[in-house]
C-alpha positions in Angstrom: 144.4 115.1 143.0 146.5 112.0 143.1 144.3 109.0 142.2 146.6 106.6 144.2 146.1 108.6 147.4 142.4 109.2 147.0 140.1 106.4 148.4 137.2 105.4 146.3 134.3 107.7 147.1 131.7 105.2 148.3 129.7 108.1 149.9 129.3 109.7 146.5 128.3 106.4 145.0 125.6 105.9 147.7 124.4 109.4 147.4 123.9 109.2 143.6 122.3 105.7 143.9 119.8 107.1 146.4 119.2 110.1 144.0 118.2 107.9 141.1 116.6 105.0 143.0 113.1 106.4 142.9 113.2 106.9 139.1 114.7 103.4 138.7 112.0 101.9 140.9 109.2 103.7 139.0 110.5 102.6 135.6 111.1 99.0 136.9 107.6 98.8 138.2 106.1 99.8 134.9 108.3 97.2 133.1 107.3 94.5 135.6 103.6 95.2 135.4 103.7 95.4 131.6 105.2 91.9 131.3 102.4 90.6 133.6 99.9 92.3 131.4 101.3 90.8 128.2 101.1 87.3 129.7 97.6 88.0 130.9 96.6 89.0 127.3 98.4 86.0 125.8 96.6 83.7 128.3 93.3 84.9 127.0 92.7 83.2 123.6 89.9 85.5 122.6 91.9 88.7 123.3 95.1 87.4 121.6 93.1 86.4 118.5 91.6 89.9 118.4 95.1 91.5 118.7 96.5 89.3 115.9 93.6 90.1 113.7 94.2 93.8 114.3 98.0 93.4 113.5 97.1 91.7 110.2 95.1 94.8 109.3 98.1 97.1 110.0 101.1 97.8 107.7 103.6 95.0 107.5 106.3 97.2 109.2 104.2 97.4 112.4 104.0 93.6 112.6 107.7 93.3 111.8 108.6 95.6 114.6 106.8 93.4 117.1 108.1 90.0 116.0 107.2 89.4 112.3 106.1 86.0 111.1 106.7 84.5 114.6 103.5 86.1 115.8 100.7 83.5 115.6 98.1 82.1 117.9 100.1 78.9 118.5 103.5 80.5 119.3 103.0 81.5 122.9 106.7 82.2 123.6 106.8 84.6 120.6 103.7 86.4 121.8 105.0 86.9 125.3 108.3 88.1 123.8 106.4 91.0 122.3 106.8 92.7 125.7 110.5 92.5 125.4 110.7 94.6 122.3 107.6 96.8 122.6 108.3 100.5 121.8 107.1 101.4 125.4 109.9 99.2 126.8 112.4 100.9 124.4 111.3 104.3 125.6 111.6 103.5 129.3 115.1 102.1 128.8 116.0 105.2 126.8 114.8 107.5 129.5 117.0 105.8 132.1 120.1 105.3 129.8 120.1 109.0 128.7 118.8 110.6 131.9 121.3 109.0 134.4 124.7 109.9 132.9 123.6 113.3 131.7 122.3 114.1 135.1 125.3 112.9 137.1 128.0 114.3 134.9 127.2 117.4 132.8 124.1 118.0 134.9 126.2 118.3 138.1 128.8 120.3 136.2 126.3 122.9 134.9 124.7 123.3 138.4 128.2 123.9 139.9 127.9 120.8 142.2 130.8 119.0 140.4 133.2 121.6 141.8 132.0 120.8 145.3 132.3 117.1 144.7 135.8 117.3 143.4 136.9 119.4 146.4 136.3 116.4 148.7 139.1 114.1 147.7 137.1 112.8 144.7 138.8 112.7 141.4 137.3 113.2 138.0 137.9 109.5 137.3 136.1 108.5 140.4 133.1 110.6 139.5 133.0 109.0 136.0 133.3 105.5 137.4 130.4 106.1 139.8 128.2 107.4 137.0 129.2 104.6 134.7 128.6 101.9 137.3 125.1 103.3 138.2 124.2 103.5 134.5 125.3 100.1 133.5 124.1 98.3 136.6 120.8 100.1 136.6 120.1 99.2 132.9 121.1 95.6 133.4 118.9 95.4 136.5 115.9 96.8 134.6 116.2 93.9 132.1 116.3 91.4 134.9 113.1 93.0 136.3 111.6 92.4 132.9 112.5 88.7 133.1 111.2 88.4 136.7 107.9 89.9 135.5 107.6 87.0 133.0 108.6 84.4 135.6 105.9 85.8 138.0 103.2 86.0 135.3 103.8 82.4 134.0 103.5 81.2 137.6 100.1 82.7 138.1 98.6 82.0 134.6 98.1 78.5 133.2 99.5 78.2 129.7 98.8 74.5 129.3 102.1 73.0 128.3 104.8 74.5 130.6 106.7 77.3 129.0 110.5 77.1 128.8 111.8 80.2 130.6 115.4 79.6 129.6 115.1 81.4 126.2 113.5 84.4 128.1 116.5 84.4 130.4 118.9 84.4 127.5 117.0 87.2 125.9 117.1 89.2 129.2 120.9 88.7 129.5 121.6 89.7 125.9 119.1 92.5 126.3 120.9 93.6 129.4 124.1 93.8 127.5 122.3 95.9 124.8 120.9 98.2 127.5 124.4 98.5 129.1 125.9 99.3 125.7 123.3 102.1 125.3 124.3 103.4 128.7 128.0 103.4 127.6 127.1 105.4 124.5 125.2 107.9 126.7 128.2 108.1 129.0 130.4 108.9 126.0 128.0 111.7 125.0 127.7 113.0 128.6 131.5 113.1 129.0 131.9 115.1 125.8 129.1 117.6 125.6 126.8 119.8 127.7 123.7 118.1 129.1 121.2 119.2 126.5 123.5 118.4 123.6 124.4 115.0 125.1 120.7 114.2 125.5 119.7 115.1 122.0 122.7 113.3 120.4 122.0 110.1 122.3 118.3 110.1 121.6 118.9 110.8 117.9 121.4 107.9 117.8 118.9 105.5 119.4 115.9 106.6 117.4 117.9 106.3 114.2 119.1 102.8 115.2 115.7 101.6 116.1 113.9 102.7 113.0 116.8 101.5 110.8 116.6 98.1 112.5 112.8 97.9 111.8 113.1 99.1 108.2 115.9 96.7 107.3 113.8 93.8 108.4 110.9 95.0 106.4 112.6 96.4 103.3 115.0 93.8 101.8 116.8 96.2 99.6 118.5 97.9 102.6 118.8 94.7 104.7 122.6 95.0 104.3 122.5 98.0 106.7 121.1 95.8 109.5 124.6 95.0 111.1 125.2 98.8 111.5 122.3 99.0 114.0 122.9 98.2 117.7 119.5 96.4 117.9 120.7 93.9 115.3 122.7 92.1 117.9 119.7 91.0 120.0 118.2 88.4 117.6 115.0 87.1 119.3 114.2 84.3 116.8 117.8 83.0 117.0 117.8 83.0 120.8 114.5 81.1 120.9 115.3 78.6 118.2 118.9 77.7 119.1 119.9 76.1 122.4 123.3 77.8 122.6 124.2 81.4 123.4 124.8 84.0 120.6 128.4 84.5 121.5 129.2 86.6 118.4 126.4 89.1 119.2 127.5 89.2 122.9 131.0 89.9 121.8 129.9 92.9 119.7 127.7 94.3 122.5 130.5 94.0 125.0 132.9 95.7 122.6 130.5 98.6 122.1 130.1 98.9 125.9 133.9 98.8 126.6 134.9 101.1 123.8 132.3 103.8 124.4 132.9 103.7 128.2 136.7 103.9 128.0 136.5 106.6 125.3 134.1 108.5 127.5 136.4 108.2 130.5 139.4 109.5 128.5 137.4 112.5 127.2 136.0 113.2 130.6 139.5 113.2 132.2 140.7 115.7 129.6 137.7 117.9 129.8 138.0 121.4 131.2 135.3 121.2 133.9 135.2 125.0 134.3 133.5 125.4 130.9 
């Protein structure tokens, strides 16, 4: 089909949005409630002291993965920020980032639905753009839901001195770029491989990056590998201690998002969809 003569398929975009909306809402609800629960725990001095005492008894790598030396009873912002990098949050983002593009592209292809979609004046590029938009926008929206959970929780709990929400907003924006970049990587895999292979490759990439990011913070001999991990470019301590935006980290995340998305689009446009 000729891209110039084919109108953008908004009906397909709406159909796919409705299809994944329930899953997005469920994941977003868990994220929202989790942030409220974290604030409720931090608000309770006795509970947070018990948690910190438990963390001190665990291996150093566990404490490092949750915030490191910033975790102490007097640093309320750092304690609330635990919810932003908790492994459960990472798992939920991974589920959405991997599930959406692999369902909408190779998933539809393997079911035979893509042939029907492309028969209705929808080009391969259009289908890819729809999947990419839903993935990136959905991931970014989930991070904003996480921030709104913090805003809501800090409005119903009294933390004494008012908390500054601006650092949490910066964390959410940079985290949203990270989440969107992960979605771009998943799009690249979905455009290149069958669904099962795309899922396993993306999950393996994210798991390797996460554990490498944790180990490089804990094991100084391999700290030089830290810039190779995508999680390196969301530096919580830097965001909370500096008033400005981490423009260099933002540039790296945007580059990963653009390169992976464009590369995925090129591979998808050249892919034989009959395979």
